[in-house]
N, C-alpha and C positions, 0 to 999 in steps of 0.2 A: 504495500499500500503506500501511498504517497502522502497521505496523512491519514487519521482517523477515520476517515469517511470507509463504505463498504469498497471505492472502486477507487481503482487508480485516473489520474488527470484524463488520459485519451478515453476513457469509459465513462466519464463522471457526467457530464452533459446527455449522453445518450440514455444511459442508464437511470439516474434518478428519475426519470419521470415512469419508469416503471416500476420504483418502488415506493413514491410518495402521490398519492393521491391528489389531486387539484394543484399539482406542485405550480403550475405558472397562476393560477388564481391565489396563491400566497403572496406575489410579488404585486399583484393587482390591488390588494387589500394594502399592503405596507404604503403603495404610492397614493392609494385615493386617503389613507390616515393624512400622511404628511402635506398632501396639497389642501385638507381640509383643516386642520392645526396651521398653517404656514399662509396660507392661501398661493399667490404669486411672489411672496418675498425669495430675494436670496439668500440661499444658506450654506451653513457649512456642514459637511455629511464626514461621518467615519462609518466605514463595513466593517466589520470584525468579522472574521471565520469567510471571507469572501472568496472563497474558492476559484474557480475559471472566471469572474467578472459579471458575472449576471447581474448582478444588482447595479454594479457600474455603469454599466451599458445603458439600462433603464433609468440609472437617473440622470445621466446625458440626454436622454429623450425627453424627460418628464419635469425635469426640476430647473428652476435658475439656480446655477451653483457659484459660490463663491469661493468654494474647497471642496474635493473631493479627496479621501483618504482610504486608502484599501490595505486590508491586514490580514493576513495569512501565517499560520505556521509552516505551511508548505512552499518552499521557495519553486518545485514545480510546478504546483497551482498558480503561481504568481507570474511564470513565466506564460502560462495560457491568457492570464488575465491582461497582461501587457500587450499581448498580441491583438486582443478584441478591443483595448482601449487607445491603441498608439495613436489616433490622430485626436486624443482627449488630454487634457492637461489633470494630470491626476498622480498623486504621492504613493507609493508601494512602499509596505514595511511589512517585514517577514520575523512577523511576532505573532501569538495567541492572544488574545483579550486578556488571559491571566496575567500576562507578563508588561501591558501597557502602562506609560507612565505619565498620560494628557492629563491638562489641569485645565478646566473651563475653556474649553478651545471649540467647540462641536454646537450645532445646532441640532442635530439628529446623529445617533449614536444606532447603528444594529448590529443584530446578531442572529443570523438566520440559519437555522440548522446547525448550529456548532456548540455550544455549551451543555448539550447534553453528554457529551465526550468525557466531561471534568467530573472528579469526584466532589465530595460536598465542600472541601476545604476550596480547591479550585474553582468550582463553581461559584462561589462567595466571594471569591477575590476576581474573579472575572467581571462579574453584575457590580461589584464596588470601584472597578476601574473605567467602565464603563460609565457609570454615575459620575465619577470624577471629571470624567472629560467632556462631558456637555456644560453648557452655559446655564445660568439659571433661566428656569422655564424651559429647558431644551428637552426633547424627544426622545425616549427610549425605546427600541423597538425588537421584540425577541419573539423567534419562531423556534418550538423545539420540540422532540418525541416526547409526550407526557403520559405518564403513567396512570391506568385505570385505578381506583379505588379498592377493587378486591381482586383476589386470585382469579373468580370465575369470572369478572371482567376482564382480566389480562388474557386469560384463555379465549375468552371470544373475539376480543382486539387481533389476537394474533392471528387466528383464524381467517379474519375478516383481512387483513392484511394481506397473508398468502395467497387467499381467492382473489383479491385484485392482482397481484401480482403473476399469476398464472394466467388471467384475462390478459394482462397489457404483454404476455411473452416469454414469461420467466420458466424456466424448468422447475420441477417438483425440486430438486435437490437445492437448485438455487433460493428458493423460495423457505425452503426448511433449514436453511444455513442463515438467513436474514433472521429468522426468528431465534435463532441460538444466540445470537449476538445481544438479545436482551439481556440487559444486566451484567453481560460480560464484556463487551466493548463500547455500550452506550449505555447510560444509566438515567433511565427518564424518572422524574419527580412528577406527583400531581399536580392538578391545576392550583388546588389551596395555596400547597407548597410553594409554588413560582410566586401567586401574590403575596404570601407572607414573607418572601424573600427580598421583594421589591420594595415593601412597605419597610421591613428592616433593614433596608440599606438605606434608606433616607427619603424615598422619592412619596412628592406630596399627595402623587394621584398615580393608582397602579389598576388598571383594568386588563378583562380579558376579552381579546379582537376578535377573534376567531379560532373556531375546533372543526377537525374533520378526521376521522380515523383517530391516527395517533399524532397527529399535528395540532398543536395548540399556538396562538399569536396572543402575545400580552404589549401592551404599553403602557409607559411611566413616564410621568413627568416629573423635573427636580425641582 
């Protein structure tokens, strides 16, 4: 693997839509929220765990940007992101959000399908770093795999995700291998635990934005 995701860089964009239902809708929700909150204002944006640059490309299409910074712990991911954004001004940093040190710099910070790879302490540090990176009244948006509230709910959810993967063209072995990663390679927490984490970090507002299958989206205001 080139990072903690299930796919190498040259497979990522092709395969992620076969694993995450409504993957493109996630980005639509994010940009609707940003535009609702800021309107047409020029804003500075940090995308952590940027992967191959999908968010960065759409940010340049949809937002008035004064600054765009993309961070990822995988240099191979950043190589692909640089290719996608080679005609746009953008800063690239090879670090995960748990290692960032920005202070009061950005209007928006995003973490899309990245924090669920952390253990509890690293996740808390990553969220704190995202909080610190925001200006007052700045907007944090986070999408992650989330955990059901019961073991029965987990079993049902994993079967639903497997069924989606099969319908999307994955093999039975691939979908079983993906389910086996749960709580071994990624570590989901419940929606309530996410909201508590945002509140305890210091955000004045923390809300659930979107939920489908295993993916949940949250936003918080500093």
